[in-house]
Backbone as XML, in Angstrom:
<?xml version="1.0"?>
<chain id="A" units="angstrom">
  <residue number="1" name="MET">
    <atom name="N" x="111.652" y="-19.017" z="-44.096"/>
    <atom name="CA" x="112.436" y="-18.359" z="-44.468"/>
    <atom name="C" x="114.140" y="-18.797" z="-44.202"/>
  </residue>
  <residue number="2" name="ARG">
    <atom name="N" x="115.204" y="-17.880" z="-44.056"/>
    <atom name="CA" x="116.262" y="-18.159" z="-44.449"/>
    <atom name="C" x="116.981" y="-17.105" z="-44.440"/>
  </residue>
  <residue number="3" name="ASN">
    <atom name="N" x="117.928" y="-17.081" z="-43.960"/>
    <atom name="CA" x="118.777" y="-15.818" z="-44.416"/>
    <atom name="C" x="120.566" y="-15.696" z="-44.272"/>
  </residue>
  <residue number="4" name="LEU">
    <atom name="N" x="121.106" y="-15.513" z="-45.824"/>
    <atom name="CA" x="122.383" y="-16.025" z="-46.025"/>
    <atom name="C" x="123.473" y="-15.691" z="-45.566"/>
  </residue>
  <residue number="5" name="TYR">
    <atom name="N" x="123.696" y="-14.723" z="-44.719"/>
    <atom name="CA" x="124.351" y="-14.032" z="-43.131"/>
    <atom name="C" x="124.524" y="-15.395" z="-42.260"/>
  </residue>
  <residue number="6" name="ASP">
    <atom name="N" x="123.637" y="-16.037" z="-42.003"/>
    <atom name="CA" x="122.740" y="-16.544" z="-40.729"/>
    <atom name="C" x="124.219" y="-17.709" z="-40.754"/>
  </residue>
  <residue number="7" name="ASN">
    <atom name="N" x="124.177" y="-17.962" z="-39.729"/>
    <atom name="CA" x="126.451" y="-19.037" z="-39.081"/>
    <atom name="C" x="127.565" y="-18.671" z="-40.183"/>
  </residue>
  <residue number="8" name="LEU">
    <atom name="N" x="127.361" y="-17.687" z="-40.093"/>
    <atom name="CA" x="128.678" y="-17.583" z="-40.928"/>
    <atom name="C" x="130.274" y="-17.691" z="-39.602"/>
  </residue>
  <residue number="9" name="PRO">
    <atom name="N" x="130.700" y="-18.671" z="-40.211"/>
    <atom name="CA" x="131.858" y="-18.975" z="-38.757"/>
    <atom name="C" x="132.911" y="-17.866" z="-39.253"/>
  </residue>
  <residue number="10" name="LYS">
    <atom name="N" x="133.487" y="-17.400" z="-38.409"/>
    <atom name="CA" x="134.893" y="-17.006" z="-38.435"/>
    <atom name="C" x="136.273" y="-17.184" z="-39.239"/>
  </residue>
  <residue number="11" name="SER">
    <atom name="N" x="135.964" y="-18.841" z="-38.900"/>
    <atom name="CA" x="137.288" y="-19.388" z="-39.943"/>
    <atom name="C" x="136.657" y="-21.130" z="-39.985"/>
  </residue>
  <residue number="12" name="LEU">
    <atom name="N" x="137.308" y="-20.865" z="-41.052"/>
    <atom name="CA" x="137.319" y="-22.647" z="-41.607"/>
    <atom name="C" x="138.286" y="-22.993" z="-42.288"/>
  </residue>
  <residue number="13" name="PRO">
    <atom name="N" x="137.999" y="-24.666" z="-41.730"/>
    <atom name="CA" x="139.238" y="-25.285" z="-42.265"/>
    <atom name="C" x="139.399" y="-25.413" z="-43.922"/>
  </residue>
  <residue number="14" name="GLU">
    <atom name="N" x="138.693" y="-25.583" z="-44.952"/>
    <atom name="CA" x="137.920" y="-26.088" z="-45.621"/>
    <atom name="C" x="136.684" y="-24.577" z="-46.221"/>
  </residue>
  <residue number="15" name="GLU">
    <atom name="N" x="136.950" y="-24.486" z="-47.752"/>
    <atom name="CA" x="135.497" y="-23.586" z="-48.131"/>
    <atom name="C" x="134.566" y="-24.681" z="-47.276"/>
  </residue>
  <residue number="16" name="LEU">
    <atom name="N" x="133.418" y="-23.672" z="-47.421"/>
    <atom name="CA" x="132.101" y="-24.787" z="-46.363"/>
    <atom name="C" x="130.753" y="-23.741" z="-47.978"/>
  </residue>
  <residue number="17" name="VAL">
    <atom name="N" x="130.347" y="-25.581" z="-48.087"/>
    <atom name="CA" x="129.572" y="-25.289" z="-49.515"/>
    <atom name="C" x="127.938" y="-25.421" z="-49.016"/>
  </residue>
  <residue number="18" name="THR">
    <atom name="N" x="127.216" y="-24.781" z="-49.471"/>
    <atom name="CA" x="125.663" y="-25.118" z="-48.748"/>
    <atom name="C" x="124.930" y="-24.604" z="-50.510"/>
  </residue>
  <residue number="19" name="VAL">
    <atom name="N" x="123.891" y="-26.388" z="-50.396"/>
    <atom name="CA" x="123.403" y="-25.676" z="-51.528"/>
    <atom name="C" x="121.521" y="-25.156" z="-50.851"/>
  </residue>
  <residue number="20" name="LEU">
    <atom name="N" x="121.477" y="-24.344" z="-51.588"/>
    <atom name="CA" x="120.352" y="-23.923" z="-51.421"/>
    <atom name="C" x="119.317" y="-23.968" z="-52.057"/>
  </residue>
  <residue number="21" name="LEU">
    <atom name="N" x="119.209" y="-24.300" z="-53.372"/>
    <atom name="CA" x="118.022" y="-25.098" z="-54.168"/>
    <atom name="C" x="118.715" y="-25.441" z="-54.840"/>
  </residue>
  <residue number="22" name="GLU">
    <atom name="N" x="117.693" y="-26.672" z="-55.094"/>
    <atom name="CA" x="118.788" y="-27.409" z="-56.552"/>
    <atom name="C" x="117.146" y="-28.143" z="-57.675"/>
  </residue>
  <residue number="23" name="SER">
    <atom name="N" x="118.048" y="-27.821" z="-58.748"/>
    <atom name="CA" x="116.596" y="-29.254" z="-59.764"/>
    <atom name="C" x="117.867" y="-29.347" z="-61.039"/>
  </residue>
  <residue number="24" name="GLU">
    <atom name="N" x="116.610" y="-30.546" z="-62.267"/>
    <atom name="CA" x="117.294" y="-31.190" z="-62.721"/>
    <atom name="C" x="118.527" y="-30.003" z="-63.861"/>
  </residue>
  <residue number="25" name="HIS">
    <atom name="N" x="118.106" y="-28.530" z="-63.429"/>
    <atom name="CA" x="118.893" y="-28.470" z="-64.968"/>
    <atom name="C" x="119.738" y="-26.904" z="-64.175"/>
  </residue>
  <residue number="26" name="VAL">
    <atom name="N" x="119.000" y="-26.678" z="-63.256"/>
    <atom name="CA" x="120.152" y="-25.171" z="-62.356"/>
    <atom name="C" x="120.292" y="-25.695" z="-60.111"/>
  </residue>
  <residue number="27" name="ARG">
    <atom name="N" x="121.244" y="-25.208" z="-60.102"/>
    <atom name="CA" x="122.170" y="-25.262" z="-58.151"/>
    <atom name="C" x="121.858" y="-24.128" z="-58.206"/>
  </residue>
  <residue number="28" name="VAL">
    <atom name="N" x="121.753" y="-23.840" z="-56.685"/>
    <atom name="CA" x="122.752" y="-22.108" z="-56.627"/>
    <atom name="C" x="123.007" y="-22.682" z="-55.029"/>
  </residue>
  <residue number="29" name="GLU">
    <atom name="N" x="124.182" y="-22.362" z="-54.751"/>
    <atom name="CA" x="125.047" y="-22.610" z="-53.577"/>
    <atom name="C" x="125.255" y="-21.292" z="-53.230"/>
  </residue>
  <residue number="30" name="ARG">
    <atom name="N" x="125.486" y="-21.058" z="-51.748"/>
    <atom name="CA" x="126.157" y="-20.265" z="-51.128"/>
    <atom name="C" x="127.538" y="-21.124" z="-50.242"/>
  </residue>
  <residue number="31" name="ILE">
    <atom name="N" x="129.114" y="-20.139" z="-50.925"/>
    <atom name="CA" x="130.369" y="-21.042" z="-50.057"/>
    <atom name="C" x="130.832" y="-19.683" z="-50.109"/>
  </residue>
  <residue number="32" name="LEU">
    <atom name="N" x="130.914" y="-20.180" z="-48.992"/>
    <atom name="CA" x="131.888" y="-19.617" z="-47.775"/>
    <atom name="C" x="133.383" y="-19.826" z="-47.539"/>
  </residue>
  <residue number="33" name="SER">
    <atom name="N" x="134.368" y="-18.508" z="-48.428"/>
    <atom name="CA" x="135.530" y="-18.711" z="-47.432"/>
    <atom name="C" x="136.669" y="-18.196" z="-47.071"/>
  </residue>
  <residue number="34" name="THR">
    <atom name="N" x="137.445" y="-18.065" z="-46.498"/>
    <atom name="CA" x="138.158" y="-17.474" z="-45.132"/>
    <atom name="C" x="139.139" y="-17.073" z="-45.962"/>
  </residue>
  <residue number="35" name="GLY">
    <atom name="N" x="140.195" y="-16.580" z="-46.429"/>
    <atom name="CA" x="141.200" y="-16.734" z="-46.874"/>
    <atom name="C" x="141.742" y="-18.095" z="-47.562"/>
  </residue>
  <residue number="36" name="HIS">
    <atom name="N" x="140.831" y="-18.595" z="-48.194"/>
    <atom name="CA" x="140.695" y="-20.119" z="-49.029"/>
    <atom name="C" x="141.613" y="-19.356" z="-50.263"/>
  </residue>
  <residue number="37" name="ALA">
    <atom name="N" x="141.926" y="-20.693" z="-51.376"/>
    <atom name="CA" x="141.915" y="-21.018" z="-52.484"/>
    <atom name="C" x="142.568" y="-22.326" z="-53.009"/>
  </residue>
  <residue number="38" name="SER">
    <atom name="N" x="141.891" y="-21.917" z="-54.592"/>
    <atom name="CA" x="142.304" y="-23.495" z="-54.663"/>
    <atom name="C" x="143.346" y="-23.992" z="-54.899"/>
  </residue>
  <residue number="39" name="PRO">
    <atom name="N" x="143.953" y="-25.232" z="-54.553"/>
    <atom name="CA" x="145.419" y="-26.042" z="-54.359"/>
    <atom name="C" x="145.794" y="-25.337" z="-55.898"/>
  </residue>
  <residue number="40" name="ALA">
    <atom name="N" x="147.314" y="-25.019" z="-55.404"/>
    <atom name="CA" x="148.118" y="-25.194" z="-56.500"/>
    <atom name="C" x="148.244" y="-26.791" z="-57.770"/>
  </residue>
  <residue number="41" name="GLY">
    <atom name="N" x="148.347" y="-26.004" z="-58.782"/>
    <atom name="CA" x="147.786" y="-26.542" z="-59.805"/>
    <atom name="C" x="146.718" y="-27.379" z="-59.882"/>
  </residue>
  <residue number="42" name="PHE">
    <atom name="N" x="145.421" y="-26.716" z="-59.276"/>
    <atom name="CA" x="144.534" y="-27.348" z="-59.402"/>
    <atom name="C" x="143.346" y="-26.164" z="-60.325"/>
  </residue>
  <residue number="43" name="TRP">
    <atom name="N" x="142.503" y="-27.125" z="-61.245"/>
    <atom name="CA" x="141.708" y="-25.699" z="-62.210"/>
    <atom name="C" x="141.011" y="-26.383" z="-62.258"/>
  </residue>
  <residue number="44" name="TYR">
    <atom name="N" x="139.318" y="-25.873" z="-61.995"/>
    <atom name="CA" x="137.895" y="-25.979" z="-62.278"/>
    <atom name="C" x="137.645" y="-26.078" z="-63.891"/>
  </residue>
  <residue number="45" name="ASP">
    <atom name="N" x="137.150" y="-27.208" z="-63.795"/>
    <atom name="CA" x="136.139" y="-27.793" z="-65.734"/>
    <atom name="C" x="135.200" y="-27.818" z="-65.056"/>
  </residue>
  <residue number="46" name="GLN">
    <atom name="N" x="133.447" y="-27.105" z="-65.066"/>
    <atom name="CA" x="132.720" y="-27.719" z="-65.239"/>
    <atom name="C" x="132.141" y="-28.329" z="-66.022"/>
  </residue>
  <residue number="47" name="ASP">
    <atom name="N" x="131.433" y="-28.510" z="-65.570"/>
    <atom name="CA" x="130.064" y="-29.339" z="-67.200"/>
    <atom name="C" x="129.130" y="-28.023" z="-67.583"/>
  </residue>
  <residue number="48" name="GLU">
    <atom name="N" x="128.552" y="-27.422" z="-66.327"/>
    <atom name="CA" x="128.096" y="-26.518" z="-66.284"/>
    <atom name="C" x="127.986" y="-24.617" z="-66.039"/>
  </residue>
  <residue number="49" name="ASP">
    <atom name="N" x="127.532" y="-23.687" z="-67.075"/>
    <atom name="CA" x="127.892" y="-22.244" z="-66.764"/>
    <atom name="C" x="127.851" y="-22.211" z="-65.363"/>
  </residue>
  <residue number="50" name="GLU">
    <atom name="N" x="128.251" y="-21.173" z="-64.706"/>
    <atom name="CA" x="127.962" y="-20.705" z="-63.291"/>
    <atom name="C" x="128.539" y="-19.937" z="-63.397"/>
  </residue>
  <residue number="51" name="TRP">
    <atom name="N" x="127.265" y="-18.898" z="-62.733"/>
    <atom name="CA" x="127.036" y="-17.295" z="-62.294"/>
    <atom name="C" x="127.220" y="-17.132" z="-61.058"/>
  </residue>
  <residue number="52" name="VAL">
    <atom name="N" x="128.469" y="-16.200" z="-60.627"/>
    <atom name="CA" x="128.637" y="-15.542" z="-59.312"/>
    <atom name="C" x="129.019" y="-14.347" z="-58.725"/>
  </residue>
  <residue number="53" name="LEU">
    <atom name="N" x="128.444" y="-14.587" z="-57.774"/>
    <atom name="CA" x="128.810" y="-12.982" z="-57.276"/>
    <atom name="C" x="128.341" y="-12.866" z="-55.844"/>
  </residue>
  <residue number="54" name="LEU">
    <atom name="N" x="129.913" y="-12.264" z="-55.842"/>
    <atom name="CA" x="130.206" y="-11.580" z="-54.432"/>
    <atom name="C" x="129.364" y="-10.928" z="-53.712"/>
  </residue>
  <residue number="55" name="LEU">
    <atom name="N" x="128.973" y="-11.848" z="-52.297"/>
    <atom name="CA" x="128.299" y="-10.918" z="-51.206"/>
    <atom name="C" x="129.036" y="-9.816" z="-49.987"/>
  </residue>
  <residue number="56" name="THR">
    <atom name="N" x="129.968" y="-10.276" z="-50.033"/>
    <atom name="CA" x="131.282" y="-9.995" z="-48.931"/>
    <atom name="C" x="132.721" y="-9.772" z="-48.982"/>
  </residue>
  <residue number="57" name="GLY">
    <atom name="N" x="133.385" y="-9.837" z="-48.758"/>
    <atom name="CA" x="134.521" y="-9.945" z="-48.333"/>
    <atom name="C" x="135.031" y="-9.712" z="-50.013"/>
  </residue>
  <residue number="58" name="ALA">
    <atom name="N" x="136.832" y="-10.078" z="-50.645"/>
    <atom name="CA" x="137.034" y="-10.377" z="-51.457"/>
    <atom name="C" x="137.245" y="-10.973" z="-52.212"/>
  </residue>
  <residue number="59" name="ALA">
    <atom name="N" x="138.214" y="-11.012" z="-53.607"/>
    <atom name="CA" x="138.568" y="-12.543" z="-53.786"/>
    <atom name="C" x="139.247" y="-12.282" z="-55.703"/>
  </residue>
  <residue number="60" name="ARG">
    <atom name="N" x="140.038" y="-13.029" z="-56.296"/>
    <atom name="CA" x="140.591" y="-13.039" z="-57.260"/>
    <atom name="C" x="140.401" y="-14.479" z="-57.814"/>
  </residue>
  <residue number="61" name="LEU">
    <atom name="N" x="140.319" y="-13.901" z="-58.877"/>
    <atom name="CA" x="140.264" y="-15.570" z="-59.777"/>
    <atom name="C" x="140.788" y="-15.530" z="-60.872"/>
  </residue>
  <residue number="62" name="ARG">
    <atom name="N" x="141.339" y="-16.390" z="-61.184"/>
    <atom name="CA" x="142.287" y="-16.602" z="-62.412"/>
    <atom name="C" x="142.082" y="-17.387" z="-63.972"/>
  </residue>
  <residue number="63" name="PHE">
    <atom name="N" x="141.890" y="-17.104" z="-64.884"/>
    <atom name="CA" x="141.669" y="-17.914" z="-65.767"/>
    <atom name="C" x="142.940" y="-18.427" z="-66.154"/>
  </residue>
  <residue number="64" name="GLU">
    <atom name="N" x="142.419" y="-20.294" z="-66.726"/>
    <atom name="CA" x="143.877" y="-20.102" z="-67.802"/>
    <atom name="C" x="144.076" y="-19.406" z="-69.220"/>
  </residue>
  <residue number="65" name="GLY">
    <atom name="N" x="144.953" y="-18.887" z="-69.385"/>
    <atom name="CA" x="145.663" y="-18.545" z="-70.672"/>
    <atom name="C" x="145.393" y="-17.205" z="-70.521"/>
  </residue>
  <residue number="66" name="ARG">
    <atom name="N" x="145.232" y="-16.781" z="-69.005"/>
    <atom name="CA" x="145.712" y="-15.436" z="-69.009"/>
    <atom name="C" x="146.308" y="-15.118" z="-67.869"/>
  </residue>
  <residue number="67" name="GLU">
    <atom name="N" x="147.266" y="-13.821" z="-68.038"/>
    <atom name="CA" x="148.367" y="-13.677" z="-66.708"/>
    <atom name="C" x="147.463" y="-12.933" z="-65.678"/>
  </residue>
  <residue number="68" name="ALA">
    <atom name="N" x="146.770" y="-11.884" z="-65.965"/>
    <atom name="CA" x="146.460" y="-10.304" z="-64.738"/>
    <atom name="C" x="145.093" y="-11.903" z="-64.433"/>
  </residue>
  <residue number="69" name="GLU">
    <atom name="N" x="144.580" y="-11.685" z="-62.740"/>
    <atom name="CA" x="143.701" y="-12.848" z="-62.175"/>
    <atom name="C" x="143.034" y="-11.062" z="-62.344"/>
  </residue>
  <residue number="70" name="ILE">
    <atom name="N" x="141.836" y="-11.614" z="-61.765"/>
    <atom name="CA" x="140.648" y="-10.822" z="-62.463"/>
    <atom name="C" x="139.788" y="-10.511" z="-60.634"/>
  </residue>
  <residue number="71" name="PRO">
    <atom name="N" x="140.442" y="-8.839" z="-60.527"/>
    <atom name="CA" x="139.447" y="-9.068" z="-58.536"/>
    <atom name="C" x="138.546" y="-8.707" z="-59.080"/>
  </residue>
  <residue number="72" name="LEU">
    <atom name="N" x="137.425" y="-9.659" z="-57.700"/>
    <atom name="CA" x="136.081" y="-9.164" z="-57.201"/>
    <atom name="C" x="136.452" y="-8.269" z="-55.544"/>
  </residue>
  <residue number="73" name="CYS">
    <atom name="N" x="135.510" y="-7.370" z="-55.744"/>
    <atom name="CA" x="134.517" y="-6.782" z="-54.270"/>
    <atom name="C" x="133.165" y="-7.468" z="-54.147"/>
  </residue>
  <residue number="74" name="VAL">
    <atom name="N" x="132.052" y="-6.387" z="-53.177"/>
    <atom name="CA" x="131.425" y="-6.621" z="-53.341"/>
    <atom name="C" x="130.430" y="-6.359" z="-54.189"/>
  </residue>
  <residue number="75" name="GLY">
    <atom name="N" x="129.840" y="-7.111" z="-54.405"/>
    <atom name="CA" x="128.581" y="-6.914" z="-55.858"/>
    <atom name="C" x="129.029" y="-7.003" z="-56.734"/>
  </residue>
  <residue number="76" name="ASP">
    <atom name="N" x="130.557" y="-7.626" z="-56.828"/>
    <atom name="CA" x="130.501" y="-8.071" z="-58.780"/>
    <atom name="C" x="130.198" y="-9.000" z="-58.711"/>
  </residue>
  <residue number="77" name="TYR">
    <atom name="N" x="130.364" y="-10.036" z="-60.154"/>
    <atom name="CA" x="129.539" y="-10.427" z="-60.755"/>
    <atom name="C" x="129.727" y="-11.152" z="-61.891"/>
  </residue>
  <residue number="78" name="LEU">
    <atom name="N" x="130.127" y="-12.299" z="-62.439"/>
    <atom name="CA" x="130.953" y="-12.396" z="-63.704"/>
    <atom name="C" x="129.474" y="-14.273" z="-63.579"/>
  </residue>
  <residue number="79" name="LEU">
    <atom name="N" x="129.861" y="-14.088" z="-65.170"/>
    <atom name="CA" x="129.392" y="-15.515" z="-65.783"/>
    <atom name="C" x="130.185" y="-16.244" z="-66.110"/>
  </residue>
  <residue number="80" name="ILE">
    <atom name="N" x="130.380" y="-17.349" z="-65.747"/>
    <atom name="CA" x="132.074" y="-18.268" z="-65.975"/>
    <atom name="C" x="131.725" y="-19.147" z="-67.037"/>
  </residue>
  <residue number="81" name="PRO">
    <atom name="N" x="131.406" y="-18.899" z="-68.414"/>
    <atom name="CA" x="130.723" y="-20.253" z="-68.617"/>
    <atom name="C" x="131.259" y="-22.073" z="-68.544"/>
  </residue>
  <residue number="82" name="ALA">
    <atom name="N" x="130.762" y="-22.929" z="-69.382"/>
    <atom name="CA" x="131.165" y="-24.127" z="-69.143"/>
    <atom name="C" x="132.296" y="-24.130" z="-69.841"/>
  </residue>
  <residue number="83" name="HIS">
    <atom name="N" x="133.244" y="-25.133" z="-68.699"/>
    <atom name="CA" x="134.629" y="-25.731" z="-69.496"/>
    <atom name="C" x="135.782" y="-24.933" z="-69.416"/>
  </residue>
  <residue number="84" name="THR">
    <atom name="N" x="135.433" y="-23.235" z="-69.081"/>
    <atom name="CA" x="136.296" y="-22.207" z="-69.160"/>
    <atom name="C" x="137.520" y="-22.637" z="-68.022"/>
  </residue>
  <residue number="85" name="ARG">
    <atom name="N" x="138.582" y="-22.772" z="-67.994"/>
    <atom name="CA" x="139.205" y="-23.668" z="-66.550"/>
    <atom name="C" x="139.354" y="-21.961" z="-65.460"/>
  </residue>
  <residue number="86" name="HIS">
    <atom name="N" x="139.679" y="-22.818" z="-64.663"/>
    <atom name="CA" x="139.432" y="-21.061" z="-63.716"/>
    <atom name="C" x="140.171" y="-21.586" z="-62.550"/>
  </residue>
  <residue number="87" name="ARG">
    <atom name="N" x="140.373" y="-20.095" z="-62.102"/>
    <atom name="CA" x="140.825" y="-21.217" z="-59.954"/>
    <atom name="C" x="140.518" y="-19.869" z="-59.068"/>
  </residue>
  <residue number="88" name="VAL">
    <atom name="N" x="140.216" y="-20.184" z="-57.868"/>
    <atom name="CA" x="140.159" y="-19.006" z="-56.615"/>
    <atom name="C" x="142.212" y="-19.090" z="-56.305"/>
  </residue>
  <residue number="89" name="GLU">
    <atom name="N" x="141.958" y="-17.424" z="-56.370"/>
    <atom name="CA" x="143.735" y="-17.400" z="-56.336"/>
    <atom name="C" x="143.943" y="-16.968" z="-54.547"/>
  </residue>
  <residue number="90" name="TRP">
    <atom name="N" x="142.820" y="-15.894" z="-54.440"/>
    <atom name="CA" x="143.235" y="-14.977" z="-52.599"/>
    <atom name="C" x="141.617" y="-15.061" z="-52.694"/>
  </residue>
  <residue number="91" name="THR">
    <atom name="N" x="140.938" y="-15.122" z="-51.475"/>
    <atom name="CA" x="139.741" y="-14.448" z="-50.863"/>
    <atom name="C" x="140.920" y="-13.987" z="-49.642"/>
  </residue>
  <residue number="92" name="THR">
    <atom name="N" x="139.479" y="-13.046" z="-48.757"/>
    <atom name="CA" x="140.032" y="-12.249" z="-48.005"/>
    <atom name="C" x="140.263" y="-13.227" z="-47.003"/>
  </residue>
  <residue number="93" name="PRO">
    <atom name="N" x="141.744" y="-12.956" z="-45.219"/>
    <atom name="CA" x="141.226" y="-14.320" z="-44.578"/>
    <atom name="C" x="141.287" y="-13.457" z="-43.276"/>
  </residue>
  <residue number="94" name="ALA">
    <atom name="N" x="141.167" y="-12.062" z="-43.169"/>
    <atom name="CA" x="140.846" y="-11.172" z="-41.785"/>
    <atom name="C" x="138.770" y="-11.911" z="-41.419"/>
  </residue>
  <residue number="95" name="GLU">
    <atom name="N" x="137.530" y="-11.990" z="-43.215"/>
    <atom name="CA" x="136.691" y="-12.210" z="-42.561"/>
    <atom name="C" x="135.523" y="-12.970" z="-44.416"/>
  </residue>
  <residue number="96" name="PRO">
    <atom name="N" x="135.041" y="-13.390" z="-43.400"/>
    <atom name="CA" x="133.879" y="-14.470" z="-44.031"/>
    <atom name="C" x="134.283" y="-13.504" z="-45.670"/>
  </residue>
  <residue number="97" name="THR">
    <atom name="N" x="134.102" y="-13.909" z="-46.528"/>
    <atom name="CA" x="134.275" y="-14.049" z="-48.657"/>
    <atom name="C" x="133.006" y="-14.601" z="-48.457"/>
  </residue>
  <residue number="98" name="VAL">
    <atom name="N" x="131.623" y="-13.897" z="-49.058"/>
    <atom name="CA" x="130.513" y="-14.909" z="-48.976"/>
    <atom name="C" x="130.460" y="-15.263" z="-50.146"/>
  </residue>
  <residue number="99" name="TRP">
    <atom name="N" x="130.014" y="-16.135" z="-51.136"/>
    <atom name="CA" x="129.539" y="-15.892" z="-52.505"/>
    <atom name="C" x="127.926" y="-16.784" z="-52.650"/>
  </residue>
  <residue number="100" name="LEU">
    <atom name="N" x="127.282" y="-15.933" z="-54.384"/>
    <atom name="CA" x="125.809" y="-16.970" z="-54.595"/>
    <atom name="C" x="126.244" y="-17.088" z="-55.648"/>
  </residue>
  <residue number="101" name="ALA">
    <atom name="N" x="126.355" y="-18.445" z="-55.689"/>
    <atom name="CA" x="126.677" y="-19.021" z="-57.338"/>
    <atom name="C" x="125.592" y="-19.658" z="-57.885"/>
  </residue>
  <residue number="102" name="VAL">
    <atom name="N" x="125.276" y="-19.748" z="-58.921"/>
    <atom name="CA" x="124.019" y="-20.362" z="-59.478"/>
    <atom name="C" x="124.770" y="-21.119" z="-60.845"/>
  </residue>
  <residue number="103" name="PHE">
    <atom name="N" x="124.823" y="-21.847" z="-60.760"/>
    <atom name="CA" x="125.520" y="-23.070" z="-62.066"/>
    <atom name="C" x="124.096" y="-23.720" z="-62.615"/>
  </residue>
  <residue number="104" name="LEU">
    <atom name="N" x="124.175" y="-23.276" z="-64.074"/>
    <atom name="CA" x="122.874" y="-23.735" z="-65.313"/>
    <atom name="C" x="123.893" y="-24.671" z="-65.963"/>
  </residue>
  <residue number="105" name="ASP">
    <atom name="N" x="122.742" y="-26.118" z="-65.643"/>
    <atom name="CA" x="123.156" y="-27.174" z="-67.332"/>
    <atom name="C" x="122.617" y="-26.636" z="-68.272"/>
  </residue>
  <residue number="106" name="THR">
    <atom name="N" x="123.261" y="-26.705" z="-69.382"/>
    <atom name="CA" x="122.542" y="-25.855" z="-70.564"/>
    <atom name="C" x="123.114" y="-27.109" z="-71.585"/>
  </residue>
  <residue number="107" name="ARG">
    <atom name="N" x="123.428" y="-27.909" z="-70.855"/>
    <atom name="CA" x="123.720" y="-29.313" z="-72.075"/>
    <atom name="C" x="121.880" y="-29.660" z="-72.489"/>
  </residue>
  <residue number="108" name="HIS">
    <atom name="N" x="121.495" y="-29.011" z="-71.723"/>
    <atom name="CA" x="119.916" y="-30.049" z="-72.290"/>
    <atom name="C" x="119.037" y="-29.057" z="-71.208"/>
  </residue>
  <residue number="109" name="PRO">
    <atom name="N" x="118.560" y="-28.094" z="-72.209"/>
    <atom name="CA" x="117.267" y="-27.351" z="-72.481"/>
    <atom name="C" x="116.276" y="-27.612" z="-71.194"/>
  </residue>
  <residue number="110" name="PRO">
    <atom name="N" x="115.749" y="-27.457" z="-70.706"/>
    <atom name="CA" x="114.556" y="-27.114" z="-70.201"/>
    <atom name="C" x="113.073" y="-28.502" z="-71.060"/>
  </residue>
  <residue number="111" name="GLY">
    <atom name="N" x="113.310" y="-29.381" z="-71.035"/>
    <atom name="CA" x="112.074" y="-29.983" z="-72.368"/>
    <atom name="C" x="112.614" y="-31.091" z="-72.654"/>
  </residue>
  <residue number="112" name="MET">
    <atom name="N" x="114.043" y="-30.758" z="-73.042"/>
    <atom name="CA" x="114.580" y="-31.395" z="-73.981"/>
    <atom name="C" x="115.536" y="-32.335" z="-73.869"/>
  </residue>
  <residue number="113" name="VAL">
    <atom name="N" x="115.139" y="-33.735" z="-74.195"/>
    <atom name="CA" x="116.052" y="-35.294" z="-74.127"/>
    <atom name="C" x="117.326" y="-35.296" z="-74.537"/>
  </residue>
</chain>
């Protein structure tokens, strides 16, 4: 047994991603941010759907084509469909922002090749 809140550093030079579980079609990650944001001009464009839950801290996401940022607080979650271009605009700098991210490869449903 382990705990998602074990070994939370006070500061990090870059985001820290820990894979908690991985199978052929699913990956679960704990992501730690302390004031991190996506680099200027960078957009995530992933092959998998991503379901993300904010456990501590706060964050703001931006989706390509939308002007408004999406604020996230503790307990907020959302599904980001595959190839939905998005970026992290801001995370709380004074405390760790802990994300639980579940990546789902829906290109090949289980049992299908």
